[in-house]
C-alpha positions, 0 to 999 in steps of 0.5 A: 499500499505504501508503494502504490501511495508513493508511485501515486504521489510520484505521478501527482507531483510529476503531473503538477510539475508538467502543468506548471511548465505548459502554463509557463510556455503558454503564457510565454509563447502564445501572446507573442505569437498572437502578436506576430500573427496580427502583424503578418496577417495585416501586412498580408491583407491590407490591400484589401482596404486599398482597391479603389485607391489603386485603381484611381492612382495607378490604374490597377483594375479588378482582375490585376488587383485580384491577381496581385492579391492572389500571387502572393500565395504562389511564392508562398506555395513555392518557398514554404517547404524550403523554409520550414526545413531551414528552421529545423537547421537554424532554430526557431529564434533565428529564423521566425525572426528573420522571417518577420524582418524581411516581410516587414521590409517588403511590406513597407515597399508596397508604398512605392509600386508604380504600376501592375508590374511592380504591383505583382513583383512586390506582392511576389516578394512578400509571399517569399519573405512570409513563407515558412512563418505559419507552419514554422509556428505549427511545427513549434508547438509540436516541440513544445506542448503535449498533444492535449494542448495543441488544439486550444494553443492553435485556436489561440494562435489563429485567433491572431488573424481574427484579431488582425481582421478586427484591428486592420479595418479601423487601423487602415481606414485611419491611416488612409486619411493621412496626406503629406509628405508627398505621400497618399493615404495608401502609401502612409498605410503600407510604411507604418504597418510594414514598419511596425512589423520590422520593430516587433522582430527585436522583441521576438529575438528577445522573448522566443527560444528555439527549444525547451532546453534552452528556456532559461524560465523554466526550472530544471525540473519543468525542462525535463519533464516537458521534454520527456512527455514530448519525447514519449509522445513523438516516439509513439506516434513514430512507432505507428509508422514505417521505420523507413518513413520518408517525406516522399513515402508519406506523400504517396499516403492518400491522407496527406493529399486529402489534408492538402484538399481540405485546407485548400477549401478552407483557404479559398473561402477565408481569403474569398471573404477577406479581399472582397468584404470591403467592397461588399461593405461599400455597396451598403452605403456611403461610408467613410474609409474609417466607417468601412473599416469598422464594419470590416471587423464585425465578422472577425469579432464574432468568429474569435468567440466562435472559434474558442468555442468550437475548440473547447467543444471539440476538445470535450467531445473528442470528435475532431473530424465531426467538428470541422465538418460542422463548421464547414457547413456552417461556412457553406451555408453563410456563403450560399445565403450571401448570394440570395439577397442585397448588400446588407443581407450579404454582409450579414451572411458573411458574418454567419460563414465566418463563424464557420470558415475561421472555426474550420481552420483552427480545428483542422490542423490537429488532425494532420498533427496527430497523424504524421511521423515527427521526422518529417512533420515540419516538411509536410505541415509546410507542404499542406499549408503551401498547397492549401494556401493556393486557395488564397491565389484562386479565390481573390484572382477568380473573383477579380476576373468575374467582377471585370467581365460580369460585373458580379462575384455571384459565381464565386460565392456559390463556388466557395459554398460547394468547396466547403461542402465537399470539404465537409465530406472529405474530412471524415476519409482522413480517420484512422482505421481501427 
C-alpha cells in the first residue's frame, strides 16, 4: 500500500510539474505568436482596403488587383517547404525573426509600387518573405506542447488572424486618411504597418527560444518533465509508422493529399471573404474609410468567440473530424445565403459564414499533427499549408476576373459554398482505420 501511495504521489507530482511548465510555455509564447500573427496578417491582407485607391492612382483594375492579391500565395507555396526545413537547421529563434524582418521590409515597399508590374513583383516577394511563418509556428507547438494542449493553442494562435481582421479595418481606415510628405494615405498605411513588423522582430529575438532546453525561464525539473512527455509522444507516434518513413513515401499517403485538398477549400473561403469584404461593405451605403474598417471588423469579432467555442467542444467530445465538418457546413450555408439578398443581407450572411470558416481553420490542424511521423512533420505541415494556401491565389484572382467580366462575384460565392460542402465530406476520410 505504501508503494502504491508513493507511486501515485510521484505521478501526481510529475503531473503538477508538467502542468506548471505547460502553463509557463503558453503564457510565454502564445501572446508573442498572436502579436506576430496579427502583424503578419495585416501586412498580407491590407491591400483589400486600398483597391479603389490603387485603381484611381495607378490604374490597377479588378482583374489585376485580384491577380496581385493572389500571386502572394504562389510564392508562399513555392518557398514554404524549404523555409520550414531551414527552420529546423537554424532554429526557430533565428529563422522566425528573420522571416518577420524581411516581410516587414517588403510590406513597406508596397508604398512605392508604380503600376501592375511592380505591384505583382512586390506581392510575390512578400510571399517569399513570409513563407514558412505559419507552419513554422505549427511545428514549434509540436516541440513545446503535449498533444492535449495543441488544439486550444492553435485556436488561440489563429485568433491572431481574426484579431488582425478586427484591428486592420479601423487601423487601415485611419491611416488612409493621412496625407502629406508627398505620400497618399494608402502609401502611409503600407509604410507604417510594414515598419511596425520590423520593429517587432527585435521583441521576438529577445523572448523566443528555439527548444525547451534553452528556456531559462523554466526550472530544470520543468524542462526535464516537458521534454520527457513530448519525446514519449513523439516515439509513440513514430512507432505507428514505418521505420523507413520519409517525406516522399508519406506523400504517397492518400490522407496527405486529403489534408491538402481540405485546407485548400478552407483557405478559398477565408481569402475570398477577406479580400472582397470591403467592396461588399461599400455597396451597403456611403461610408468613410474608417466606417468601412469598423464594419469589416464585425465578422472577425464574431469568429474569435466561435473559434474558441468550437475548440472547447472538440476537446470535450473528442470527435475532431465531426466538428470540422460542422464548421465547414456553417461556412457553406453562410456563403450561399450571401448570394440571395442585397448588400446588407450579404454582409450579415458573411458574418455567419465567418463563424464556420475560421473555426474550421483552427480545428483542422490537430488532425494532421496527430497523424504525421515527427521525423518529417515540419516539411509535410509546410507542404499542406503551402498547397492549401493556393486557395488564397485562386479566390481573389477568380473574383477579380468575374467582377471585371460580369460585374458580379455571385458565381464565385456559389463555388465557395460548394467547396466547403465537399471538404466537409472529405474530412471523414482522414480518420485512422481501427
